[in-house]
N, C-alpha and C positions, 0 to 999 in steps of 0.2 A: 592355570588359573584364573577363573574368570572376576570380572570387577562386579562390585556388588556396594550399592549406597545407600548406610543405614538408613530406615526411613520407619516412622511411628504407624501404626494401627490409622488414627485418623486421619494422617498424609495419605497413607494410601488408599482408603473410602472416600476420600474428597476428590481422588482422582481416579474413583470407579474401578480399581485396579483389583486385582485377586487378595481376597480378605485372607489372612491367617487360618488354613484348614486344620483346625483345631479343636479335641475334645478339651472340655472345658474352655471354652472361647467366651461364654460369657463373663467370665473375672477377668479377662483382659478387657473387654467392654465396657466393665463396671470400671476398672482401674482409667482407661484412655477417657473417659470420663463423659459423660455429658456432649458427645459427639452430636446425636439428636436434638439437644436442648441447646446446643450452639447452633443449628441449621436454623431452628425455628428463630433465634434470635437475630438472625441475619435478614428476616425476613421482616420483622420488628421491629427492628433499627434501619430498614433498609439499609444493610452494607452486604456487600456480594461475596463470594467466596473468598477466601486468608490466601493468598500468594506469596510463598516466602522464598527465596534462594533454595531452600533446602529440598522444598515438595516441586520448584521449578525443573531444578537438575532430576528428580526423581521422575520426571513426564519421559524422558529418555533412557533410564535405567534404573528397573525395578529390582529390588531385591528378590532373592527368587526363591518358592515356596519351600516351607518346614515341613519335614518329615512328621509324621502324628508323633511322633517319640519326642521329637523336639521342640513342638507347638505345645507338647502336655504340660514340658517341662517350662515352656515360657508360661503357660499360664499358673503352673503351680509358684513362678517367681511373681508373676502381677498380683499373687495374692498374698506373699509375702512381701510387697511394698504396698499393697493397702493398709498393713498393718504398721508398716515402718514409720519414723516419725518425720521423714522426710516431706518438704513442703513445696508449693506453687508447681512449676513444671518438671522438678527432678526425679519425681517418679516415672512420669511419660517421657523423658529422655533418659532414664535408665531403661528401661522398657525398651527401648527404640535401641538404644546399644547393645542388648543381648542379642535382640531378634535379630542384629545384623551380624553379630560375631557368630550366634547358632548358624545363620544361612553362610556363613563364611566355613565355616569348619566342615560343613557339609560337600562344600567343594575343594577346599584346599589340603594338601597333602601332608597332612601334621601324621605326627608318631605316637603310637598308644591310643590310649580313651583321656583325653583333655577332660571331659565332662565327669570323670572317676578317678583318673590318676593324677596323683598331687605332681610329679616329676614332670607328667605328659601335660599337665594344665600351665607350667611354668613356660616349658618353651613353645608352649601354641598360642601363649599370651605375648610371648616375646618376638614370633611369625607374624601375630596379627597387628601389632605394634607399627613392626616393619611395614607390614601391608598397609596398613594408614596411612602411613608418611611417604613410601615412596611410588606407591600405584592410585589410590583414593586421592592422593594430594590434600587431606585433610590439614585443616589450619590446627596450629599446638594445641589451642584452647580446646576445640573438637578431640582431640587425640587426647587430651588429660580427662575430660567428660568421657571416655570410652573406657580408660583405663580405672577410673573412681566406681563406675558401674561394673566391669568385673570384679575388682576388689570386694564391692557388696554382695555380687553373684557367686563367687567363689567362697567369701565366708560365708554365707547362707548355706551352701552347699555342705560345707563342712570340710574345704580342702584348704582351708585357710589363703590367705592373702598371697598371691603372687610374688614369686619370687625372681630379684636379677630384673626386674623390671623398673625403669627409670623415669619418672614424668621430667618433661621440657620445661623451663622456666618461660612462661608466657613474656613477651615484652613488656614493659612495664610504661606506657603511656598512661596518660588521663583518659577517659572514659568519652566515646564519643557522645556528643551531646549538639545538640541545635543551635546555629548561630541565628542572631538576634532576628534577622530577618524571616526565616524560616518558623520560628519560635512565632513571630508575630503574625505570620499566616497561618499559624495553627490556629492560636487563639481566636482570631477572626472565625476562621470554621469554625470551632467553640461555639463562638457567641449566635452565629448562625444558623444550630443545629437545631432541629423541630423538638426533640424527646429532650426536656427536663432532667429524666435522669441520666441520659447519657452526655447532657452536659455536665454534669454535678461528676459523674465519674471521669471524664476526661481530663478534667482539671486537678484530680486528685494525685498525681503522681509528678506533675507538673509545679503545684503552688503546695504541696504536703511533702512531695521524696515519697511517696506511697509505693511500696512493692505492688503488684499485681495481685496476690495471694493475699494480701492484708485487706486491698479493695475490696475482694471476696468475702472476708472475713468479717468485716463490718456491719455491725447491728444499729440499728436506731438509738441505741441505749448510749451509743458511742459518740455520738454529736452531741456537741452543747453548746446552741448557740443563743447568743443575743443581741441587741439591736446591733450595738458595734463592734462585737467580738465573737471569738468562739473558740473552739477546741476538739481535737479529735482525738481520741482513745486508740490504738493502734497496737495489736498483735503482733508481733514480728517472729523472724525464725527463732526456734529453742523458746517456744513462748513466751520471749522478753516482751514488755509492754513498754509504750512510750506515751506520751500526750504531745501534739503538735499543735500551736496555735493557729488558726484558720486565718488564710489570706482574705479581703475584701471580697476580692471577685468568687473566690470559692465561697465564700459566706452567702452570698446572692446566690450562687446555683444551688449550695446545699438546702437553702432554704425555700428557693423554686420547688426544688425535687418534695421535700418533706411537706408542703401545699397540696401539692399535688398527689402524693403517696396514697393516701387514704382514699381515693376514689379510681383505685389501679389493681388488679391484681394481686394476692400474698398481703393485702393491707393490715391481716393477722399475723404477718410471719415477724420474729425479731430481727430478720437479715434489711439491711438498708436497702440495697437492692435489690430487687427480684425481677424475674421473666415475666413473661406474657403468659405462663401459664401458674405464676404466683408462687414458683421455687425461687431459692438461693440463685441468684445470678452465677454462672460458673467463669472459670478463666477464660476460657475460650470465647464464651460471649463477649466478657469485656473486651478483650484483646482486637473479636472484628470490630465493635467499636471505635476503639482507637484507630483501628486500619480505614476504617467508613470515613472519620472524621480528615484522616490525612489525606483521604485520595482525595476528597472534596476540597482540601486546602490548596491542590496540587502539590502538592508533595515530593519531588523525585527517590528520595532515601527512605529505605525500610524505617518508617518510626513504630518503634513497641513502644510500652507503659514503661519498659526498663530505660529506655533512652531519654525518655521525659523527666525519669526521676536522674538519671546523669545531669540532666539540663539542670534539673534542679538544685542539684549540687555544685555544678559547677560553676552555675549563678552565683551561689551564696561564699564560695570560696575566692573567687576572682574577685566579688565585691568587698574583698578584706572580711568578711566574716571568720571567725578564730576557725580553727577545723574542730576544736574540743566543741563549740557549740555544734556543729556542721554534724560533726558523731553523732550526737545527741538527736539531734533533728532527723537523722537519716536510720538511728537504729543500728549503727556500726555498731559489734563489739571491738573493734579493734582500729587505735587511732592511725594504723598504717594504711587499712583499708580506703580513708577519706583521706590520706595525705595524697592517694593517688590523682585527687582534682588539682592538688599543685604541681603537677607533672604537665610537660608540653603534650599537647596531642597531636595526633597524624596532622590534622587540621594545619597546627602551629607549625611544624615543622617544614610542610610542604610551601607553606606561606614565608619562612626563610630562605628557604632554596630559591624560590620564586624571585627572590630581592637579589641573587645573583647578577651579576652583570655579563652580559653573550655577546660575542662580536656579530650582528645580524648585515 
């Protein structure tokens, strides 16, 4: 069995690797989004190509190409995801997971026909889970994402959920967040950034706890600013809405962008953040802007909009704000999600261990 690393179409194309040789490939390109838009936004924002640990690893090990039949099946599944209620990066994550699974099926010694037979499907998913854990050495959270994608895929195929496959509990530490020094460096980099649009969107997850999909979905009408106050109307997962007060620094950044926006392409669009072509800014382009600012700040860790959102929740919780208020501000459906911010982080535990005395 050869090792193959799950990888999305956008990551593969970003490395100039072989694209999916599929009939119906346009549907995959439509789902994975705005790859070309994101490339144009890199030039517009001064951001370089986005590099993550996943696609860095992918430079040394590419997943095998799919057969035409499996590539067409993947394209059909992409169409399903495009109509599904999944939001944010979930459709792309699912698509990448299923592409990796199909590539694995083409090489693995599986019994029967896992794509058409329910019993063979159950055994194949169990074997694939073992492969992800023991061979590919994937983290528990990553394995669980693949299993969630396979559950959706097989329900869509009409074969039902895989049976006898248990997801492992992810260690319940506090989410990773920027420490005070790193946050200060990020804020200074944002302040020095030349684009008013980028400054505003870069502060939203840190000062309003927004998800990247919520930033993309913002319309001009969702932002209400006065001389000293402001509020933002956000639509979150499951089309739940919330209104978040605007931090003074964020209000200044939003006001500056709103003043400049009428002279930019897409001024007649409802979207708050538009690209250089006047279209609504994509989540990929937003991520690229944040990464470029992170690079300018000289931060070593991989900083994403979600990490900035976690920093928002962490700072509120550790400042003594009650978790009910934090849950409302962050749009959490369950207080158990918010309660994670009260738990020790990996950094907290490392600091505790470092306090132990040693015989030097």
